[in-house]
C-alpha positions in Angstrom: 76.5 57.1 61.3 76.7 53.6 62.6 76.4 52.8 66.2 73.7 54.9 67.2 75.6 58.1 68.8 73.7 61.4 69.7 74.3 64.4 68.4 73.9 67.5 70.8 73.8 71.7 69.4 74.5 73.5 71.8 73.9 77.1 71.6 76.4 79.1 73.4 76.3 82.8 74.3 78.3 84.9 72.7 79.7 88.1 73.5 77.9 91.0 72.2 80.0 94.4 71.4 78.0 96.7 73.5 77.4 100.3 71.9 74.8 103.0 73.0 72.8 101.8 70.4 72.9 98.5 71.7 72.1 100.0 75.3 69.3 102.0 73.8 67.8 98.9 72.3 68.4 96.7 75.6 67.1 99.3 77.8 64.0 99.5 75.7 63.2 95.2 76.6 64.5 95.9 80.2 61.6 98.3 80.5 59.2 95.4 80.5 61.0 92.3 80.5 57.7 90.5 80.4 56.0 92.0 77.2 57.4 90.8 74.4 58.3 93.6 71.6 58.2 93.9 67.9 60.5 96.0 65.0 58.3 99.0 64.2 57.8 99.5 68.3 61.3 99.3 68.9 62.3 101.6 65.8 59.5 104.3 67.6 61.1 104.0 71.0 64.3 104.2 70.5 64.5 106.4 67.6 66.5 103.7 65.4 65.5 103.7 62.1 65.2 99.8 60.9 68.5 99.9 58.9 70.0 99.8 62.5 67.3 98.3 64.4 67.5 94.8 62.6 70.9 94.6 62.6 71.4 94.9 66.3 68.5 92.4 66.7 69.8 90.3 64.7 73.0 89.9 66.5 71.6 89.8 70.1 69.5 86.9 68.7 72.8 85.2 67.1 74.7 85.9 70.4 71.9 84.0 72.5 70.2 87.5 74.4 66.8 87.3 71.7 64.4 85.1 71.2 62.4 85.7 68.3 58.7 84.0 67.8 56.1 84.2 65.1 53.0 86.1 66.4 50.2 84.0 67.0 47.6 85.2 64.6 45.6 84.6 61.1 47.0 87.0 59.0 43.8 86.6 56.6 41.7 87.3 59.7 44.1 90.4 61.1 44.8 92.0 57.3 48.2 91.8 58.0 51.3 89.3 58.5 52.0 88.0 61.4 55.0 90.3 63.4 58.2 88.7 65.1 58.4 89.0 68.3 61.3 89.4 70.2 62.0 89.2 74.0 64.9 88.6 76.3 66.0 85.4 76.9 66.9 84.6 80.9 70.6 84.3 79.7 70.4 87.7 78.2 68.1 89.0 80.5 71.1 88.7 83.2 73.1 90.1 80.3 71.5 92.8 79.9 70.8 93.7 83.5 74.3 93.6 83.9 75.7 95.6 80.8 73.4 98.5 81.6 74.4 98.6 84.8 78.6 98.5 84.1 77.7 101.6 81.4 76.0 103.4 83.7 78.2 102.5 86.9 81.2 104.0 84.0 79.4 107.0 82.8 78.7 107.9 86.1 82.3 107.8 87.3 84.0 109.5 85.1 80.9 112.2 83.9 81.1 113.6 87.9 84.6 115.0 88.0 85.5 118.0 86.0 88.9 118.2 83.5 91.7 119.6 85.6 92.1 123.3 85.7 87.7 123.9 84.8 85.4 124.7 87.7 81.9 123.2 87.3 80.5 126.5 87.0 82.2 127.7 84.1 85.8 129.2 83.3 89.5 128.5 84.0 90.8 128.3 87.5 93.7 130.2 87.6 
């Protein structure tokens, strides 16, 4: 293209469907926001198999909530390949905190009230 027009790539935060599984993953990141996490570490913490965890990580990364980096090691010296490390982006940190807090608030507001006609100690009101 002539005229020297510059192209700018914009990465826009996209919406993430918040499921309970996504919340578990976000909570793992929020437990220590300064600690980069790798897949096996997250699998142990969440109890999710790789087939469940990695699609969540990919969605969060595509949405701009996670930053993925390669571990800075010499694979020959370490005797293993470099790990892929994940951490929350600044915008992802804010979104994760907001979403986890909103879910927590919704669960607290609905879980406190027993259904009509039931007693908290058990049985039916007659």
